[in-house]
N, CA, C and O atoms as CSV, one atom per row, in Angstrom:
chain,resi,resn,atom,element,x,y,z
A,1,MET,N,N,3.307,57.733,-48.057
A,1,MET,CA,C,3.031,59.075,-47.570
A,1,MET,C,C,1.537,59.351,-47.738
A,1,MET,O,O,0.919,58.947,-48.723
A,2,LYS,N,N,0.988,60.034,-46.771
A,2,LYS,CA,C,-0.428,60.390,-46.813
A,2,LYS,C,C,-0.570,61.912,-46.825
A,2,LYS,O,O,0.192,62.635,-46.183
A,3,ALA,N,N,-1.566,62.369,-47.571
A,3,ALA,CA,C,-1.887,63.788,-47.621
A,3,ALA,C,C,-3.299,63.966,-47.075
A,3,ALA,O,O,-4.243,63.352,-47.572
A,4,HIS,N,N,-3.437,64.794,-46.068
A,4,HIS,CA,C,-4.730,65.118,-45.472
A,4,HIS,C,C,-5.140,66.481,-46.022
A,4,HIS,O,O,-4.481,67.487,-45.755
A,5,VAL,N,N,-6.224,66.513,-46.787
A,5,VAL,CA,C,-6.674,67.745,-47.440
A,5,VAL,C,C,-8.009,68.157,-46.815
A,5,VAL,O,O,-8.955,67.371,-46.774
A,6,TYR,N,N,-8.068,69.383,-46.337
A,6,TYR,CA,C,-9.258,69.938,-45.693
A,6,TYR,C,C,-9.815,71.049,-46.574
A,6,TYR,O,O,-9.103,71.995,-46.910
A,7,VAL,N,N,-11.087,70.935,-46.948
A,7,VAL,CA,C,-11.738,71.913,-47.811
A,7,VAL,C,C,-12.900,72.527,-47.033
A,7,VAL,O,O,-13.736,71.810,-46.483
A,8,THR,N,N,-12.946,73.848,-46.993
A,8,THR,CA,C,-14.042,74.546,-46.314
A,8,THR,C,C,-14.539,75.682,-47.195
A,8,THR,O,O,-13.857,76.134,-48.114
A,9,LEU,N,N,-15.742,76.124,-46.885
A,9,LEU,CA,C,-16.267,77.292,-47.577
A,9,LEU,C,C,-15.470,78.520,-47.139
A,9,LEU,O,O,-15.023,78.610,-45.996
A,10,LYS,N,N,-15.301,79.449,-48.056
A,10,LYS,CA,C,-14.642,80.706,-47.695
A,10,LYS,C,C,-15.484,81.415,-46.641
A,10,LYS,O,O,-16.702,81.242,-46.592
A,11,ARG,N,N,-14.841,82.199,-45.812
A,11,ARG,CA,C,-15.535,82.926,-44.736
A,11,ARG,C,C,-16.623,83.847,-45.282
A,11,ARG,O,O,-17.603,84.128,-44.592
A,12,THR,N,N,-16.453,84.315,-46.514
A,12,THR,CA,C,-17.432,85.231,-47.109
A,12,THR,C,C,-18.658,84.513,-47.657
A,12,THR,O,O,-19.612,85.161,-48.087
A,13,VAL,N,N,-18.645,83.176,-47.646
A,13,VAL,CA,C,-19.763,82.385,-48.167
A,13,VAL,C,C,-20.602,81.885,-46.997
A,13,VAL,O,O,-20.070,81.343,-46.028
A,14,LEU,N,N,-21.913,82.071,-47.095
A,14,LEU,CA,C,-22.818,81.597,-46.056
A,14,LEU,C,C,-22.732,80.077,-45.962
A,14,LEU,O,O,-22.857,79.383,-46.971
A,15,ASP,N,N,-22.524,79.567,-44.774
A,15,ASP,CA,C,-22.454,78.130,-44.524
A,15,ASP,C,C,-23.746,77.717,-43.821
A,15,ASP,O,O,-23.801,77.657,-42.593
A,16,ALA,N,N,-24.778,77.436,-44.607
A,16,ALA,CA,C,-26.093,77.113,-44.048
A,16,ALA,C,C,-26.044,75.848,-43.198
A,16,ALA,O,O,-26.679,75.789,-42.145
A,17,GLN,N,N,-25.308,74.846,-43.637
A,17,GLN,CA,C,-25.225,73.601,-42.864
A,17,GLN,C,C,-24.513,73.845,-41.533
A,17,GLN,O,O,-24.959,73.364,-40.491
A,18,GLY,N,N,-23.424,74.580,-41.566
A,18,GLY,CA,C,-22.722,74.904,-40.328
A,18,GLY,C,C,-23.591,75.711,-39.387
A,18,GLY,O,O,-23.575,75.489,-38.176
A,19,GLN,N,N,-24.347,76.645,-39.934
A,19,GLN,CA,C,-25.240,77.470,-39.117
A,19,GLN,C,C,-26.344,76.612,-38.484
A,19,GLN,O,O,-26.720,76.833,-37.333
A,20,THR,N,N,-26.858,75.642,-39.232
A,20,THR,CA,C,-27.884,74.734,-38.702
A,20,THR,C,C,-27.331,73.907,-37.553
A,20,THR,O,O,-28.006,73.718,-36.541
A,21,VAL,N,N,-26.105,73.413,-37.702
A,21,VAL,CA,C,-25.476,72.633,-36.633
A,21,VAL,C,C,-25.261,73.513,-35.401
A,21,VAL,O,O,-25.532,73.086,-34.278
A,22,ALA,N,N,-24.779,74.729,-35.605
A,22,ALA,CA,C,-24.551,75.646,-34.482
A,22,ALA,C,C,-25.862,75.934,-33.751
A,22,ALA,O,O,-25.902,75.947,-32.520
A,23,ASP,N,N,-26.931,76.165,-34.510
A,23,ASP,CA,C,-28.238,76.413,-33.891
A,23,ASP,C,C,-28.702,75.198,-33.092
A,23,ASP,O,O,-29.229,75.344,-31.990
A,24,ALA,N,N,-28.508,74.007,-33.639
A,24,ALA,CA,C,-28.910,72.778,-32.942
A,24,ALA,C,C,-28.116,72.603,-31.650
A,24,ALA,O,O,-28.674,72.200,-30.629
A,25,LEU,N,N,-26.836,72.898,-31.688
A,25,LEU,CA,C,-26.017,72.791,-30.477
A,25,LEU,C,C,-26.528,73.726,-29.385
A,25,LEU,O,O,-26.603,73.348,-28.216
A,26,ARG,N,N,-26.879,74.953,-29.781
A,26,ARG,CA,C,-27.409,75.905,-28.800
A,26,ARG,C,C,-28.741,75.426,-28.230
A,26,ARG,O,O,-28.973,75.518,-27.024
A,27,ARG,N,N,-29.614,74.914,-29.098
A,27,ARG,CA,C,-30.917,74.410,-28.631
A,27,ARG,C,C,-30.754,73.206,-27.707
A,27,ARG,O,O,-31.567,72.993,-26.807
A,28,MET,N,N,-29.714,72.429,-27.929
A,28,MET,CA,C,-29.474,71.235,-27.113
A,28,MET,C,C,-28.657,71.564,-25.873
A,28,MET,O,O,-28.227,70.670,-25.144
A,29,ASN,N,N,-28.444,72.873,-25.638
A,29,ASN,CA,C,-27.789,73.375,-24.439
A,29,ASN,C,C,-26.292,73.056,-24.364
A,29,ASN,O,O,-25.735,72.970,-23.269
A,30,TYR,N,N,-25.636,72.880,-25.516
A,30,TYR,CA,C,-24.175,72.769,-25.525
A,30,TYR,C,C,-23.611,74.178,-25.427
A,30,TYR,O,O,-24.037,75.078,-26.151
A,31,LYS,N,N,-22.668,74.359,-24.543
A,31,LYS,CA,C,-22.112,75.686,-24.280
A,31,LYS,C,C,-20.736,75.835,-24.937
A,31,LYS,O,O,-20.030,74.853,-25.165
A,32,GLY,N,N,-20.384,77.055,-25.228
A,32,GLY,CA,C,-19.022,77.357,-25.622
A,32,GLY,C,C,-18.721,77.289,-27.108
A,32,GLY,O,O,-17.581,77.547,-27.497
A,33,VAL,N,N,-19.683,76.954,-27.960
A,33,VAL,CA,C,-19.436,76.906,-29.403
A,33,VAL,C,C,-19.963,78.194,-30.007
A,33,VAL,O,O,-21.169,78.442,-30.002
A,34,ALA,N,N,-19.061,79.012,-30.525
A,34,ALA,CA,C,-19.447,80.301,-31.086
A,34,ALA,C,C,-19.877,80.194,-32.547
A,34,ALA,O,O,-20.741,80.949,-32.994
A,35,ASP,N,N,-19.277,79.256,-33.300
A,35,ASP,CA,C,-19.557,79.157,-34.727
A,35,ASP,C,C,-19.210,77.752,-35.200
A,35,ASP,O,O,-18.353,77.089,-34.616
A,36,VAL,N,N,-19.866,77.307,-36.243
A,36,VAL,CA,C,-19.563,76.012,-36.864
A,36,VAL,C,C,-19.431,76.233,-38.359
A,36,VAL,O,O,-20.287,76.861,-38.982
A,37,ARG,N,N,-18.358,75.716,-38.930
A,37,ARG,CA,C,-18.164,75.721,-40.378
A,37,ARG,C,C,-17.979,74.268,-40.797
A,37,ARG,O,O,-17.151,73.561,-40.223
A,38,GLN,N,N,-18.725,73.822,-41.770
A,38,GLN,CA,C,-18.591,72.451,-42.229
A,38,GLN,C,C,-17.711,72.410,-43.472
A,38,GLN,O,O,-17.479,73.434,-44.115
A,39,GLY,N,N,-17.231,71.234,-43.798
A,39,GLY,CA,C,-16.375,71.107,-44.966
A,39,GLY,C,C,-16.218,69.670,-45.396
A,39,GLY,O,O,-17.013,68.798,-45.046
A,40,LYS,N,N,-15.163,69.446,-46.170
A,40,LYS,CA,C,-14.866,68.112,-46.693
A,40,LYS,C,C,-13.441,67.744,-46.292
A,40,LYS,O,O,-12.591,68.610,-46.087
A,41,TYR,N,N,-13.204,66.451,-46.185
A,41,TYR,CA,C,-11.883,65.934,-45.840
A,41,TYR,C,C,-11.528,64.841,-46.841
A,41,TYR,O,O,-12.334,63.954,-47.121
A,42,PHE,N,N,-10.315,64.915,-47.373
A,42,PHE,CA,C,-9.818,63.908,-48.300
A,42,PHE,C,C,-8.516,63.349,-47.744
A,42,PHE,O,O,-7.667,64.095,-47.257
A,43,LEU,N,N,-8.367,62.047,-47.821
A,43,LEU,CA,C,-7.114,61.393,-47.447
A,43,LEU,C,C,-6.543,60.769,-48.712
A,43,LEU,O,O,-7.095,59.808,-49.249
A,44,LEU,N,N,-5.432,61.325,-49.181
A,44,LEU,CA,C,-4.765,60.810,-50.377
A,44,LEU,C,C,-3.565,59.987,-49.938
A,44,LEU,O,O,-2.748,60.457,-49.147
A,45,THR,N,N,-3.453,58.777,-50.437
A,45,THR,CA,C,-2.282,57.950,-50.178
A,45,THR,C,C,-1.408,58.005,-51.418
A,45,THR,O,O,-1.807,57.570,-52.498
A,46,LEU,N,N,-0.209,58.547,-51.246
A,46,LEU,CA,C,0.707,58.712,-52.368
A,46,LEU,C,C,1.553,57.456,-52.536
A,46,LEU,O,O,1.942,56.822,-51.555
A,47,ASP,N,N,1.829,57.106,-53.773
A,47,ASP,CA,C,2.668,55.933,-54.004
A,47,ASP,C,C,4.129,56.262,-53.711
A,47,ASP,O,O,4.474,57.421,-53.480
A,48,ALA,N,N,4.977,55.254,-53.721
A,48,ALA,CA,C,6.387,55.411,-53.343
A,48,ALA,C,C,7.109,56.404,-54.240
A,48,ALA,O,O,7.978,57.143,-53.777
A,49,THR,N,N,6.758,56.425,-55.514
A,49,THR,CA,C,7.409,57.356,-56.442
A,49,THR,C,C,7.121,58.798,-56.048
A,49,THR,O,O,8.028,59.629,-55.996
A,50,ALA,N,N,5.854,59.090,-55.772
A,50,ALA,CA,C,5.473,60.454,-55.394
A,50,ALA,C,C,6.041,60.824,-54.032
A,50,ALA,O,O,6.425,61.971,-53.805
A,51,ALA,N,N,6.095,59.853,-53.127
A,51,ALA,CA,C,6.551,60.126,-51.763
A,51,ALA,C,C,8.065,60.269,-51.661
A,51,ALA,O,O,8.569,60.759,-50.651
A,52,ALA,N,N,8.792,59.853,-52.685
A,52,ALA,CA,C,10.253,59.888,-52.632
A,52,ALA,C,C,10.799,61.315,-52.526
A,52,ALA,O,O,11.864,61.529,-51.947
A,53,ASP,N,N,10.081,62.279,-53.075
A,53,ASP,CA,C,10.527,63.673,-53.054
A,53,ASP,C,C,9.444,64.500,-52.362
A,53,ASP,O,O,8.442,64.841,-52.992
A,54,PRO,N,N,9.623,64.830,-51.081
A,54,PRO,CA,C,8.588,65.561,-50.339
A,54,PRO,C,C,8.200,66.901,-50.964
A,54,PRO,O,O,7.036,67.296,-50.898
A,55,THR,N,N,9.140,67.591,-51.559
A,55,THR,CA,C,8.832,68.879,-52.193
A,55,THR,C,C,7.932,68.674,-53.399
A,55,THR,O,O,6.969,69.415,-53.594
A,56,ALA,N,N,8.244,67.669,-54.207
A,56,ALA,CA,C,7.405,67.356,-55.366
A,56,ALA,C,C,6.042,66.840,-54.927
A,56,ALA,O,O,5.028,67.155,-55.550
A,57,ALA,N,N,6.010,66.045,-53.853
A,57,ALA,CA,C,4.737,65.530,-53.339
A,57,ALA,C,C,3.855,66.681,-52.892
A,57,ALA,O,O,2.659,66.697,-53.184
A,58,GLU,N,N,4.430,67.638,-52.192
A,58,GLU,CA,C,3.668,68.806,-51.743
A,58,GLU,C,C,3.118,69.581,-52.930
A,58,GLU,O,O,1.962,70.005,-52.916
A,59,ALA,N,N,3.932,69.765,-53.945
A,59,ALA,CA,C,3.481,70.485,-55.140
A,59,ALA,C,C,2.350,69.732,-55.837
A,59,ALA,O,O,1.389,70.345,-56.301
A,60,GLU,N,N,2.461,68.416,-55.909
A,60,GLU,CA,C,1.432,67.614,-56.577
A,60,GLU,C,C,0.116,67.633,-55.801
A,60,GLU,O,O,-0.951,67.763,-56.401
A,61,VAL,N,N,0.179,67.507,-54.489
A,61,VAL,CA,C,-1.040,67.554,-53.673
A,61,VAL,C,C,-1.679,68.932,-53.784
A,61,VAL,O,O,-2.901,69.044,-53.877
A,62,ASN,N,N,-0.873,69.964,-53.773
A,62,ASN,CA,C,-1.381,71.324,-53.932
A,62,ASN,C,C,-2.100,71.463,-55.270
A,62,ASN,O,O,-3.173,72.062,-55.339
A,63,ARG,N,N,-1.518,70.915,-56.327
A,63,ARG,CA,C,-2.127,70.985,-57.662
A,63,ARG,C,C,-3.434,70.189,-57.704
A,63,ARG,O,O,-4.427,70.664,-58.256
A,64,ILE,N,N,-3.443,68.985,-57.127
A,64,ILE,CA,C,-4.658,68.163,-57.091
A,64,ILE,C,C,-5.768,68.898,-56.353
A,64,ILE,O,O,-6.902,68.963,-56.829
A,65,ALA,N,N,-5.444,69.444,-55.203
A,65,ALA,CA,C,-6.456,70.164,-54.420
A,65,ALA,C,C,-6.998,71.356,-55.198
A,65,ALA,O,O,-8.209,71.558,-55.287
A,66,ARG,N,N,-6.095,72.131,-55.753
A,66,ARG,CA,C,-6.477,73.354,-56.456
A,66,ARG,C,C,-7.304,73.067,-57.712
A,66,ARG,O,O,-8.260,73.785,-58.003
A,67,GLU,N,N,-6.934,72.015,-58.457
A,67,GLU,CA,C,-7.574,71.765,-59.747
A,67,GLU,C,C,-8.758,70.799,-59.688
A,67,GLU,O,O,-9.631,70.850,-60.554
A,68,ILE,N,N,-8.803,69.922,-58.685
A,68,ILE,CA,C,-9.816,68.868,-58.671
A,68,ILE,C,C,-10.741,68.949,-57.447
A,68,ILE,O,O,-11.961,68.866,-57.590
A,69,LEU,N,N,-10.181,69.107,-56.275
A,69,LEU,CA,C,-10.958,68.941,-55.043
A,69,LEU,C,C,-11.718,70.181,-54.600
A,69,LEU,O,O,-12.670,70.082,-53.826
A,70,VAL,N,N,-11.308,71.347,-55.082
A,70,VAL,CA,C,-11.840,72.603,-54.569
A,70,VAL,C,C,-12.532,73.406,-55.666
A,70,VAL,O,O,-12.057,73.480,-56.799
A,71,ASN,N,N,-13.653,73.997,-55.307
A,71,ASN,CA,C,-14.277,74.999,-56.165
A,71,ASN,C,C,-13.711,76.340,-55.702
A,71,ASN,O,O,-14.144,76.859,-54.673
A,72,PRO,N,N,-12.749,76.917,-56.440
A,72,PRO,CA,C,-12.044,78.112,-55.947
A,72,PRO,C,C,-12.922,79.351,-55.796
A,72,PRO,O,O,-12.516,80.318,-55.152
A,73,VAL,N,N,-14.098,79.334,-56.370
A,73,VAL,CA,C,-14.989,80.482,-56.242
A,73,VAL,C,C,-15.529,80.581,-54.822
A,73,VAL,O,O,-15.662,81.680,-54.283
A,74,ILE,N,N,-15.844,79.428,-54.208
A,74,ILE,CA,C,-16.489,79.458,-52.892
A,74,ILE,C,C,-15.736,78.694,-51.809
A,74,ILE,O,O,-16.118,78.762,-50.641
A,75,GLU,N,N,-14.671,77.966,-52.166
A,75,GLU,CA,C,-13.981,77.137,-51.185
A,75,GLU,C,C,-12.500,77.489,-51.086
A,75,GLU,O,O,-11.910,78.060,-52.003
A,76,GLU,N,N,-11.929,77.133,-49.955
A,76,GLU,CA,C,-10.483,77.226,-49.731
A,76,GLU,C,C,-10.020,75.906,-49.131
A,76,GLU,O,O,-10.837,75.090,-48.705
A,77,TYR,N,N,-8.731,75.703,-49.100
A,77,TYR,CA,C,-8.232,74.420,-48.604
A,77,TYR,C,C,-6.906,74.584,-47.890
A,77,TYR,O,O,-6.202,75.583,-48.033
A,78,SER,N,N,-6.601,73.561,-47.119
A,78,SER,CA,C,-5.284,73.425,-46.515
A,78,SER,C,C,-4.977,71.937,-46.524
A,78,SER,O,O,-5.877,71.108,-46.656
A,79,PHE,N,N,-3.718,71.608,-46.385
A,79,PHE,CA,C,-3.348,70.200,-46.335
A,79,PHE,C,C,-2.075,70.013,-45.528
A,79,PHE,O,O,-1.314,70.951,-45.295
A,80,ARG,N,N,-1.871,68.773,-45.111
A,80,ARG,CA,C,-0.630,68.406,-44.450
A,80,ARG,C,C,-0.219,67.042,-44.945
A,80,ARG,O,O,-1.059,66.203,-45.271
A,81,LEU,N,N,1.070,66.829,-44.998
A,81,LEU,CA,C,1.632,65.547,-45.420
A,81,LEU,C,C,2.186,64.825,-44.208
A,81,LEU,O,O,2.733,65.446,-43.296
A,82,GLU,N,N,2.041,63.517,-44.205
A,82,GLU,CA,C,2.662,62.709,-43.150
A,82,GLU,C,C,3.331,61.517,-43.817
A,82,GLU,O,O,2.826,60.971,-44.798
A,83,PRO,N,N,4.462,61.126,-43.276
A,83,PRO,CA,C,5.212,60.010,-43.882
A,83,PRO,C,C,4.448,58.693,-43.852
A,83,PRO,O,O,4.954,57.675,-44.324
């Protein structure tokens, strides 16, 4: 089982890198992009024991993201599991 974890800055936090990319896109004449937010992506591969119980796997990935991968003061996250 694989867990795809996406971490981004909270909307209330200035995303200077995303703003720089958005400005560059406009200068390069790319149309249709209103905003850019940058972030981090983690791919966790769960072992067979963890993957055996999808509910427990979800709880464990949620705990890993919350306690290790994310700075809760300025970041938020989402994740999805795939078999």
